[in-house]
N, C-alpha and C positions, 0 to 999 in steps of 0.2 A: 301846228305847234311851231313855235319859233325858238331860236336859240340852239344850244348844243344838242338837245334831245331831238328836236325836229330835224336837224341836219343828219344825225345818226340814223333816224327812221328812214329818211330819203335814201341814204347810202345803203341801208340794210335791205330795203325793198328792191333796189337795183341789183344788189348782189344775189338776192334770193330768186330773182327772175332767171338768172343765168346758171345757178348751180342747184343741184338736187342730189340727195343721197340715195344710193341704191343698196341692194343687199350685198353686192360685191364690194362697192366703194361707198360706205356710209359717210354722212356729213358730220364733221367735227365742229359743233357750234360752241363758241366761247362767249361767256358773259362775265363782265367785270363790274363789281360793285365797289363801294367804298371800303368794305371790310374783307372781301374775298374775291377770288376768281373761280368760276365754275365752268365745267364743260361737259357736253354730252355727245355721244356718237348716235346719230339718228338715221334710221332707214325711213326715208320719206315715202317710199312706195307703200310699205305696210303701215307707216305711221307709228313706229315703235322706237323707243329709246333703248339702245343695246347696252350701253355702258355710261356711267356718269361718275364724275369726280369733282371735288371742290378742295380748295386749299385748306379748309377747316379740317379735313380728314388727316392732314399731315401731322397733327400733334396738338399739344396743349397751347403753345404760343403761336399757332399758325395764323399769320396775317397775310395780306396780299402783297408781300415783299417780292422782289425779283427772284430770290432763291427759292421761295415757296412756290412761285408760279412755274419755275422751271421744274421743280420737284413734282408738281401736279401734272405737268406735261408728261414726265416720265411714268408717273403712276397710271395715267390713262392709256399710255402706250402698253404698259404691262397687261392691264385689264383687257384691252382690245385684242392683243395677241393671244391671251388666254381664251377669248371668245371666238378666235379664228379669223380676226380681221388684221390685215397688214397694210392695205392701201385705203386712203381716205380722201375726202374733199374737204379742204379747210374753209370754214365760214367764220370770218373775223367779226361778223355781226355788226358791221358799221363802224367798228373802232379802227383807228389807224394802226397799221402794222408796225408798231414801235413800242418800246418799253416792255410792259408786262405781257401784252399779247405776243410780242416777238419772243420773249423769254419762254412763254408757254409753248409756242410752236417749236422752238429749238429743242426744249426738253422732250417733246413728243417725237421729234426726229431722232434724237439721241436714243430714245427708248426703242426705236425700231419701226416707227410708222413711216410710210412713204406718202408724200403729198402729191 
């Protein structure tokens, strides 16, 4: 695959070789679409999603704006802490750590998650 998607896939595969989520430190995987940002906490050993959140859950007019991305980060932190998880491994999923992905990560950190 050529272009942006091919580049993201190459980066994603390289990152996934190096990191893996465990029961103690699950992987926080972020996905960015044109309309929303979604994330899940994944235990790769068991192959289960522990917690999931999307910017669409934040309300009626929830788009993937910077404020909503930060709010979704805080929301996943709340859900993770309620599920007994405080430390995670961050998987940016091939996206650059900039803009909405960075806002999401900062929201998760403010919510109490440790990367």
